[in-house]
C-alpha positions as CSV (number, residue, x, y, z in Angstrom):
1,M,0.0,0.0,0.0
2,P,2.7,2.6,0.8
3,Q,4.4,1.7,-2.5
4,L,1.1,2.4,-4.3
5,V,0.7,5.7,-2.6
6,T,4.3,6.7,-3.5
7,T,3.7,5.7,-7.1
8,L,0.5,7.7,-7.4
9,T,2.1,10.7,-5.7
10,G,5.0,10.6,-8.1
11,A,2.7,10.3,-11.1
12,Y,0.7,13.3,-9.9
13,A,3.8,15.3,-9.5
14,D,5.0,14.4,-13.0
15,L,1.6,15.3,-14.4
16,A,1.6,18.7,-12.6
17,A,5.1,19.4,-13.9
18,V,4.0,18.6,-17.5
19,H,1.0,21.0,-17.2
20,A,3.2,23.7,-15.7
21,G,5.7,23.2,-18.5
22,A,3.0,23.4,-21.1
23,G,1.7,26.6,-19.7
24,T,5.2,28.1,-19.6
25,D,6.0,26.9,-23.2
26,M,2.7,28.5,-24.4
27,F,3.9,32.0,-23.5
28,A,7.7,31.8,-23.3
29,F,9.6,33.0,-26.4
30,G,11.3,30.2,-28.3
31,I,13.6,32.8,-29.9
32,P,14.7,36.3,-28.8
33,P,12.0,38.9,-29.4
34,W,14.4,41.0,-31.6
35,E,14.9,38.0,-33.9
36,K,11.1,37.5,-34.1
37,V,10.7,41.2,-35.1
38,A,13.6,41.0,-37.6
39,R,12.2,37.8,-39.2
40,T,8.8,39.3,-39.6
41,V,10.0,42.5,-41.1
42,L,12.4,40.8,-43.6
43,V,9.7,38.3,-44.8
44,Y,7.2,41.2,-45.1
45,V,9.6,43.2,-47.3
46,A,10.6,40.1,-49.3
47,I,6.9,39.3,-50.2
48,L,6.3,43.0,-51.0
49,L,9.2,43.0,-53.5
50,I,8.0,39.7,-55.0
51,I,4.5,41.1,-55.6
52,R,6.0,44.3,-56.9
53,V,8.1,42.4,-59.4
54,A,5.3,39.9,-60.3
55,G,3.2,42.9,-61.5
56,K,-0.3,44.2,-61.3
57,R,-1.9,41.2,-63.0
58,L,-1.3,38.9,-60.0
59,M,-3.8,41.1,-58.1
60,A,-6.1,41.9,-60.9
61,Q,-6.8,38.8,-63.0
62,M,-5.6,35.7,-61.3
63,N,-5.6,32.4,-63.2
64,S,-5.4,29.0,-61.7
65,L,-1.6,29.1,-61.5
66,D,-1.6,32.4,-59.7
67,L,-4.2,31.1,-57.2
68,V,-2.0,28.1,-56.4
69,V,1.0,30.5,-55.8
70,V,-1.0,32.7,-53.5
71,L,-2.4,29.8,-51.5
72,L,1.1,28.3,-51.0
73,L,2.9,31.5,-50.4
74,S,1.9,31.8,-46.7
75,N,3.0,28.2,-46.0
76,V,6.3,28.7,-47.7
77,V,7.3,31.6,-45.6
78,Q,5.7,30.5,-42.4
79,N,8.7,28.8,-40.9
80,A,10.9,31.8,-41.9
81,I,8.8,33.9,-39.6
82,I,8.2,31.4,-36.8
83,G,11.6,29.9,-36.5
84,N,11.8,27.8,-33.4
85,D,9.1,29.7,-31.7
86,N,5.5,28.3,-31.4
87,S,4.5,30.4,-28.4
88,V,1.3,32.5,-28.3
89,T,3.4,35.5,-27.3
90,G,5.6,35.2,-30.3
91,G,2.6,34.9,-32.6
92,V,1.0,38.0,-31.2
93,L,4.3,39.9,-31.5
94,G,4.6,38.9,-35.1
95,A,1.0,40.0,-35.8
96,V,1.6,43.3,-34.2
97,V,4.8,43.9,-36.1
98,L,3.1,43.1,-39.4
99,V,0.2,45.5,-38.7
100,V,2.6,48.3,-37.5
101,V,5.0,48.0,-40.4
102,N,2.2,47.9,-43.0
103,T,0.5,50.9,-41.5
104,L,3.7,53.0,-41.3
105,L,4.7,52.1,-44.9
106,D,1.2,52.9,-46.1
107,R,1.3,56.3,-44.4
108,W,4.8,57.0,-45.8
109,A,3.7,56.1,-49.3
110,M,0.8,58.6,-49.0
111,V,3.1,61.5,-48.4
112,S,6.1,60.4,-50.5
113,P,5.7,59.9,-54.3
114,R,9.0,58.1,-54.4
115,V,8.0,55.5,-51.8
116,S,4.5,55.2,-53.5
117,W,6.3,54.3,-56.7
118,L,8.7,51.9,-55.0
119,V,5.8,50.1,-53.3
120,G,3.2,50.0,-56.1
121,G,4.5,51.6,-59.2
122,R,2.6,53.7,-61.6
123,P,-0.5,53.0,-63.8
124,T,0.1,51.2,-67.0
125,V,-1.9,52.2,-70.1
126,V,-3.2,49.1,-71.8
127,V,-5.7,50.6,-74.2
128,A,-5.5,53.9,-76.1
129,E,-8.2,55.1,-78.5
130,G,-9.7,51.6,-78.8
131,V,-6.3,49.9,-79.5
132,A,-4.8,47.5,-77.1
133,D,-1.1,48.0,-76.2
134,H,0.3,44.5,-76.6
135,R,3.7,45.5,-75.3
136,A,2.2,46.7,-72.1
137,L,0.1,43.6,-71.8
138,R,3.2,41.4,-72.2
139,R,4.9,43.4,-69.4
140,L,1.9,42.7,-67.2
141,G,1.7,39.1,-68.2
142,M,-1.9,39.7,-69.3
143,T,-3.5,38.2,-72.4
144,E,-5.9,40.2,-74.6
145,A,-8.7,37.8,-73.6
146,E,-8.2,38.6,-70.0
147,L,-8.1,42.3,-70.9
148,L,-11.5,42.0,-72.7
149,N,-12.9,40.2,-69.8
150,A,-11.9,42.9,-67.4
151,L,-13.2,45.6,-69.8
152,Q,-16.6,43.8,-69.9
153,Q,-16.7,43.7,-66.1
154,Q,-16.3,47.5,-66.2
155,G,-19.2,48.0,-68.7
156,A,-17.4,48.1,-72.1
157,D,-18.6,45.7,-74.8
158,G,-15.3,45.8,-76.6
159,L,-12.1,47.8,-77.4
160,H,-14.0,50.1,-79.8
161,E,-15.9,51.6,-76.8
162,V,-12.8,52.4,-74.8
163,R,-11.0,55.7,-75.2
164,S,-8.3,54.8,-72.6
165,A,-7.8,52.1,-70.0
166,S,-5.0,51.8,-67.4
167,M,-4.0,49.1,-64.9
168,E,-3.6,50.8,-61.5
169,P,-0.8,49.7,-59.1
170,G,-3.4,48.0,-56.9
171,G,-4.6,45.8,-59.8
172,T,-7.7,47.8,-60.6
173,L,-8.5,48.5,-64.2
174,T,-9.8,52.0,-64.8
175,L,-11.2,53.1,-68.1
176,Q,-12.7,56.0,-70.0
177,L,-15.4,55.2,-72.5
178,V,-16.1,57.1,-75.7
179,P,-19.1,59.4,-75.3
180,E,-21.3,57.2,-77.4
181,A,-20.8,54.2,-75.1
182,R,-21.4,56.0,-71.8
183,D,-24.5,55.4,-69.9
184,A,-26.8,58.5,-69.8
185,T,-27.1,60.1,-66.4
186,V,-30.1,61.9,-65.0
187,A,-28.3,65.2,-65.7
188,D,-27.7,64.2,-69.3
189,L,-31.4,63.4,-69.7
190,R,-32.4,66.8,-68.2
191,R,-30.1,68.7,-70.5
192,A,-31.5,66.8,-73.5
193,V,-35.0,67.6,-72.4
194,D,-34.2,71.2,-71.9
195,A,-32.5,71.4,-75.3
196,L,-35.4,69.8,-77.0
197,T,-37.9,72.0,-75.2
198,A,-36.0,75.1,-76.3
199,K,-35.8,73.9,-79.9
200,L,-39.6,73.3,-79.9
201,D,-40.2,76.8,-78.5
202,T,-38.0,78.3,-81.2
203,L,-39.8,76.4,-84.0
204,G,-43.2,77.2,-82.7
205,G,-42.5,80.9,-81.9
206,P,-45.1,83.4,-80.7
207,A,-48.3,83.6,-82.8
208,G,-48.3,86.7,-85.0
209,P,-51.3,89.0,-85.5
210,R,-54.0,87.8,-87.8
211,G,-55.5,90.0,-90.5
């Protein structure tokens, strides 16, 4: 009986030690905090440069290959950020660093045109006066079929209805339609009615005196 009590006491002590260790490991840094910060910032900058080089099409018109890359990208760089640290504290620190760095860089880009260009680049004209710029499309890695699909989503039936179209740094396609292809607004209808009314008044004119 004493031996059984001793065994149970030892097992309880071991179990308590395991629980205490698990609680400590959950919040204790596996790597120094400065290394966690450095890893997070370096991976953030690296991914930013990769997306910058990959071009605007990756964010605008993703095909199946692009989707696979985006889905696997986080898994590829996960270990580079985590290192030997699986603690909750380390994860929270990494998340805070990402948000802070992204916010600061975004604010900096808003006040500095040079930084804005380095981060996102400038708009790329892909259509001018109804003609697609195939050289610009090749730089973007975008086919003419993908361009036509994007134009249709913006309300254009074809290239002939587009005066100009540009791919913005964020991957948004902005376009200017020719006047004949634009949808009439309420103001346009009012101006047309006013012009027609004035024309009718001019044609009718005041009735002259009858003899």
